[in-house]
C-alpha positions in Angstrom: -26.7 -19.3 22.1 -28.1 -18.3 18.7 -27.8 -21.0 16.1 -28.9 -20.6 12.5 -27.9 -23.7 10.4 -26.0 -25.9 12.8 -27.4 -28.2 15.5 -24.7 -28.4 18.2 -26.0 -31.8 19.2 -24.8 -33.1 15.8 -21.2 -31.7 16.3 -18.8 -34.3 17.5 -15.2 -33.6 18.4 -13.6 -35.8 15.6 -15.4 -33.6 13.0 -13.6 -30.5 14.2 -10.0 -30.6 12.9 -9.2 -26.9 12.6 -10.2 -23.8 14.5 -9.5 -20.5 12.8 -10.1 -17.0 14.2 -9.9 -13.4 13.2 -8.0 -11.1 15.5 -9.4 -7.6 16.3 -13.1 -7.6 17.3 -12.9 -11.3 17.6 -10.1 -13.0 19.6 -8.9 -9.6 20.8 -10.9 -7.3 23.0 -11.5 -3.6 22.3 -8.1 -2.7 23.6 -6.3 -5.2 21.3 -5.6 -7.5 24.2 -6.2 -11.2 24.6 -6.0 -13.8 27.4 -2.6 -15.2 26.6 -2.5 -17.7 29.4 -5.9 -19.2 28.6 -5.2 -19.2 24.8 -2.0 -21.1 25.3 -3.8 -23.6 27.6 -6.6 -24.1 25.1 -4.2 -24.6 22.1 -2.4 -27.3 24.1 -5.7 -29.0 24.8 -6.8 -28.8 21.2 -3.6 -30.4 20.1 -4.2 -33.2 22.5 -7.5 -33.8 20.5 -5.6 -33.5 17.2 -7.3 -30.1 16.4 -5.2 -27.4 14.8 -5.4 -23.7 15.7 -5.0 -21.0 13.1 -5.3 -17.2 13.0 -7.0 -15.7 9.9 -6.5 -12.0 9.5 -6.4 -9.1 7.1 -3.2 -8.0 8.8 0.3 -8.6 7.5 2.6 -11.3 8.8 4.9 -8.8 10.6 2.0 -7.5 12.7 0.6 -11.0 13.4 4.1 -12.2 14.4 4.4 -9.2 16.8 1.0 -9.4 18.5 1.3 -13.2 19.0 4.8 -13.1 20.4 3.6 -14.7 23.7 1.3 -17.2 22.1 2.6 -20.7 22.0 1.6 -23.4 19.5 -0.4 -21.5 16.9 -0.2 -23.9 13.9 -0.8 -21.5 11.0 -1.3 -17.9 10.1 -3.6 -16.9 7.2 -2.4 -13.3 6.6 -3.4 -10.6 4.2 -7.0 -11.9 4.0 -5.8 -15.2 2.6 -3.1 -13.9 0.2 -0.3 -15.3 2.3 -0.4 -18.5 4.4 2.3 -19.6 6.8 2.5 -23.0 8.6 5.0 -23.2 11.4 6.6 -20.0 10.2 7.1 -21.1 6.6 5.1 -19.7 3.7 3.1 -22.4 1.9 1.0 -20.1 -0.3 1.0 -16.6 -1.5 -0.9 -14.7 -4.2 0.1 -11.2 -5.2 -1.4 -8.2 -7.0 -0.2 -6.5 -10.2 1.3 -3.2 -9.1 0.7 -1.5 -12.5 -2.9 -2.4 -12.2 -3.1 -1.0 -8.7 -1.5 2.3 -9.8 -4.3 2.7 -12.4 -7.0 1.9 -9.9 -5.4 4.3 -7.4 -5.8 7.1 -9.9 -9.5 6.5 -10.0 -9.7 6.3 -6.2 -8.1 9.7 -5.9 -10.7 11.2 -8.2 -13.8 9.4 -6.8 -13.0 8.8 -3.1 -12.1 11.1 -0.2 -9.2 9.0 1.1 -7.5 9.6 4.5 -4.6 7.4 3.6 -3.6 4.6 1.3 -0.9 1.9 1.7 0.3 -1.2 0.0 1.2 -4.3 2.0 4.1 -6.4 0.7 6.5 -9.0 1.8 9.2 -6.6 3.0 7.1 -3.6 4.2 4.0 -1.5 4.1 4.5 1.2 1.5 3.2 4.7 1.3 4.2 7.8 -0.7 6.3 10.4 1.2 3.4 12.9 1.7 1.1 10.3 3.1 -0.3 11.0 6.7 0.0 7.3 7.5 2.5 6.5 10.3 3.6 3.4 12.1 0.7 2.4 14.4 -0.9 -0.6 16.0 -1.5 -2.3 12.6 1.7 -1.1 10.8 5.2 -1.5 12.3 7.1 -1.7 9.0 6.2 1.5 7.1 8.4 2.3 4.1 8.0 5.7 2.3 8.7 5.9 -1.4 8.7 8.8 -3.9 5.9 7.3 -5.9 4.1 4.0 -5.8 5.7 2.9 -9.0 9.0 2.7 -7.1 7.9 -0.2 -4.9 10.1 -3.2 -5.5 8.2 -5.9 -3.7 5.5 -8.5 -3.9 2.2 -6.8 -3.0 -0.5 -8.7 -1.3 -3.0 -6.0 -0.5 -4.0 -2.4 -0.9 -5.6 -0.7 2.2 -7.5 2.6 2.3 -8.7 4.5 5.2 -11.8 6.6 4.8 -14.5 8.2 7.0 -16.7 5.7 8.7 -19.8 6.9 7.0 -18.1 6.3 3.6 -17.0 2.8 4.2 -20.0 0.9 2.7 -20.5 3.3 -0.2 -16.8 3.1 -1.0 -16.8 -0.8 -0.9 -19.9 -0.8 -3.2 -18.2 1.6 -5.7 -14.9 -0.3 -5.7 -16.6 -3.7 -6.2 -18.9 -2.4 -8.9 -16.2 -0.6 -10.8 -13.3 -3.0 -10.5 -15.0 -6.3 -9.4 -13.5 -8.3 -12.2 -10.0 -7.4 -11.0 -10.1 -6.9 -7.2 -12.3 -7.3 -4.2 -12.9 -4.8 -1.4 -14.2 -5.5 2.1 -14.5 -3.5 5.3 -11.9 -4.7 7.7 -12.9 -2.4 10.6 -11.6 0.8 12.2 -12.3 3.0 9.2 -10.3 0.7 6.9 -11.0 -1.2 3.6 -8.9 -4.1 2.5 -8.5 -4.6 -1.3 -7.2 -7.9 -2.5 -7.2 -10.0 -5.6 -10.7 -10.8 -6.9 -10.3 -14.5 -6.3 -8.8 -14.2 -2.8 -10.5 -14.2 0.6 -10.1 -15.7 4.0 -12.2 -18.6 2.8 -9.8 -19.4 -0.1 -6.9 -19.0 2.3 -8.5 -21.5 4.7 -9.2 -23.9 1.7 -5.5 -23.8 0.8 -4.6 -24.5 4.5 -7.1 -27.4 4.5 -5.5 -28.8 1.4 -2.2 -28.6 3.1 -3.5 -30.5 6.1 -5.6 -32.9 3.9 -8.9 -32.0 5.6 -12.2 -30.4 4.5 -13.6 -27.0 5.1 -16.4 -28.9 6.7 -14.0 -29.8 9.5 -13.3 -26.1 10.2 -14.8 -23.8 12.9 -14.1 -20.2 12.1 -14.7 -17.0 14.1 -15.2 -13.5 12.7 -16.8 -10.1 13.2 -16.5 -8.0 10.0 -17.0 -7.9 6.3 -13.7 -9.5 5.4 -14.8 -12.5 7.5 -18.0 -13.2 5.6 -16.8 -15.7 3.1 -14.8 -17.6 5.8 -17.9 -17.9 8.0 -20.1 -19.0 5.1 -17.7 -21.6 3.8 -16.5 -23.2 7.1 -18.3 -26.2 8.6 -19.3 -24.0 11.5 -19.1 -20.2 11.1 -19.3 -18.3 14.3 -20.1 -14.6 14.2 -19.1 -12.7 17.3 -21.9 -11.4 19.6 -20.5 -7.9 19.0 -20.7 -8.1 15.2 -23.3 -6.5 13.0 -26.6 -8.3 12.1 -25.5 -8.8 8.5 -22.5 -10.8 9.8 -24.6 -12.8 12.2 -27.1 -13.7 9.4 -24.2 -15.2 7.4 -23.0 -17.4 10.2 -24.2 -20.7 11.6 -24.1 -19.5 15.2 -23.2 -16.5 17.4 -20.5 -16.6 20.1 -21.7 -17.2 23.6 -20.1 -13.9 24.8 -18.6 -10.9 22.9 -15.0 -10.2 22.2 -14.6 -8.2 25.5 -15.5 -11.3 27.5 -13.4 -14.0 25.8 -16.1 -14.8 23.3 -13.9 -17.0 21.1 -12.4 -19.0 24.0 -15.8 -19.4 25.7 -17.4 -20.7 22.5 -14.5 -23.1 21.9 -14.9 -24.5 25.4 -18.5 -25.3 24.6 -17.9 -26.7 21.1 -15.0 -28.9 22.1 -15.8 -29.4 25.8 -12.4 -28.2 27.0 
């Protein structure tokens, strides 16, 4: 097991009060599946030790609610990269973007970036213009088409763009350099870039959740594999990069999972950390 900053011998169970994990590439395997039975068993055991279990994702609540329909006992969902937090199904925090500002930014995107598609994630749907090639898919099950983006009448948590894989990192650099005082962009995987408020990340979302539970981020173990997990891994007491993640993610973490996401990496690592 690769460990960078943390000595496992110094980790005691009472210090771990919350475990938070990303979904795709992390808890889920390459086919978007997870070991439901084992996850449910582990959550029950964690609860016996007074440890909460949360999911922290760039996905919207609708998608998370659907993919975890068979999971029992998940305490909290940190959705939209930290822009929306739900505990026991009730929203305790949300932070939205200014739609007029996004429209202006979108005009620049259309001039500078070769976009495959662009959508806006809100409370009541995921919005695209009528001529968008975007359809309902694994990540989006609530697509709403509008004549123009200005017609959206909803709170917007996130903008998402899809672009060719070889353009992901250059596009993120361009967006953050050009609009870094307003928004923040991060690769979320599968040819996709999430764009959220400049001050929002999974780390800030977890901090809000910790405030709700009256615990410290030092009491959190987090798991992730991609660019939108970086802040969460860096700020958590123990940040675990997946064995299948890139080197720049591993270098920002305290340790690397004992196995990859296709071999129950999250659950296997939890079993070692908490001795389940």
